[in-house]
DODRENLO-385249 format. One record per residue (C-alpha): residue number from 0; residue in three letters; x, z, y. Coordinates in steps of 0.25 Angstrom, whole numbers. Layout:
dose:domi:px:pz:py
NUM:ALA:X:Z:Y
...
REM end
This chain:
dose:domi:px:pz:py
0:MET:-182:16:-407
1:PRO:-173:26:-406
2:CYS:-178:42:-405
3:LEU:-170:45:-394
4:PHE:-176:59:-392
5:PRO:-175:69:-402
6:GLN:-185:77:-399
7:HIS:-196:66:-401
8:GLY:-200:64:-415
9:PRO:-215:70:-421
10:GLY:-220:86:-424
11:ARG:-216:95:-409
12:LYS:-200:95:-406
13:HIS:-200:109:-410
14:ASP:-204:107:-424
15:ARG:-194:99:-429
16:GLU:-179:96:-429
17:ILE:-174:89:-416
18:ALA:-160:84:-418
19:LEU:-151:73:-410
20:LYS:-146:61:-419
21:PRO:-132:58:-419
22:TRP:-132:47:-410
23:GLN:-140:55:-399
24:GLN:-131:68:-401
25:GLU:-121:58:-397
26:ILE:-129:54:-385
27:VAL:-130:70:-381
28:SER:-116:71:-384
29:ALA:-112:63:-373
30:HIS:-122:63:-364
31:PRO:-127:80:-365
32:GLY:-131:80:-350
33:PRO:-143:69:-351
34:PHE:-148:75:-365
35:LEU:-148:89:-358
36:ARG:-154:84:-347
37:GLY:-165:78:-354
38:LEU:-167:92:-360
39:PHE:-168:100:-349
40:HIS:-176:90:-341
41:SER:-187:91:-354
42:ASP:-185:106:-358
43:GLY:-177:113:-348
44:CYS:-175:118:-334
45:ARG:-166:123:-324
46:VAL:-171:137:-317
47:SER:-168:147:-307
48:ASN:-164:160:-313
49:TRP:-162:173:-307
50:ALA:-157:187:-309
51:THR:-155:200:-303
52:ARG:-143:208:-304
53:VAL:-140:223:-296
54:VAL:-126:220:-289
55:ALA:-122:231:-281
56:GLY:-134:239:-281
57:GLU:-144:227:-276
58:LYS:-152:218:-285
59:LYS:-149:203:-284
60:ARG:-155:190:-288
61:TYR:-146:180:-294
62:GLU:-153:165:-298
63:TYR:-145:155:-306
64:GLY:-150:141:-311
65:ARG:-155:141:-326
66:TRP:-156:130:-335
67:GLN:-167:133:-346
68:PHE:-170:124:-357
69:THR:-183:127:-366
70:ASN:-186:120:-379
71:HIS:-194:127:-392
72:SER:-185:116:-401
73:ASP:-172:123:-407
74:ASP:-167:108:-410
75:ILE:-170:104:-394
76:ARG:-165:117:-388
77:ASN:-151:117:-398
78:LEU:-149:102:-394
79:CYS:-151:109:-379
80:THR:-139:118:-382
81:ALA:-130:110:-389
82:THR:-128:100:-378
83:LEU:-127:112:-369
84:ASP:-116:117:-379
85:LEU:-110:101:-378
86:VAL:-111:103:-363
87:GLY:-105:117:-362
88:VAL:-116:122:-358
89:PRO:-119:136:-358
90:TRP:-133:140:-364
91:ARG:-141:151:-368
92:GLN:-154:152:-377
93:SER:-162:163:-368
94:SER:-174:160:-376
95:TRP:-180:154:-391
96:LYS:-182:140:-384
97:THR:-173:142:-372
98:ILE:-159:137:-368
99:SER:-154:144:-355
100:VAL:-144:139:-346
101:SER:-140:150:-334
102:ARG:-123:151:-332
103:ARG:-119:144:-319
104:GLU:-111:136:-325
105:ALA:-119:131:-336
106:VAL:-131:129:-325
107:ALA:-122:120:-316
108:ALA:-119:112:-329
109:LEU:-134:109:-333
110:ASP:-137:107:-317
111:ALA:-125:95:-318
112:LEU:-131:89:-331
113:ILE:-145:91:-331
114:GLY:-149:90:-317
115:PRO:-162:93:-309
116:LYS:-173:91:-317
117:ASN:-183:81:-313
REM end
């Protein structure tokens, strides 16, 4: 049986190389949405974030959607960010293990690609 998921194998996934085979990369390149959906449904979340700003002397609270993907494996985070780049979704690394998508248009694009987490 072929190995369809590169994270399956011996040892802890963040301690060993995780890489797509060329045939797997072809599938991800042709269908990046389902790949991102799997990553974010497995190790991600969509949250409502907020910030405060002073506008005309008055403190205002702003809420906005945000996607976050957290994984200890550099390789898996790199697969995620490469696929986000492929679909043109800007991202930031908000901590050593977390990728964040916060821009309004980027969140909307991921909402359309990923859909609600079940």
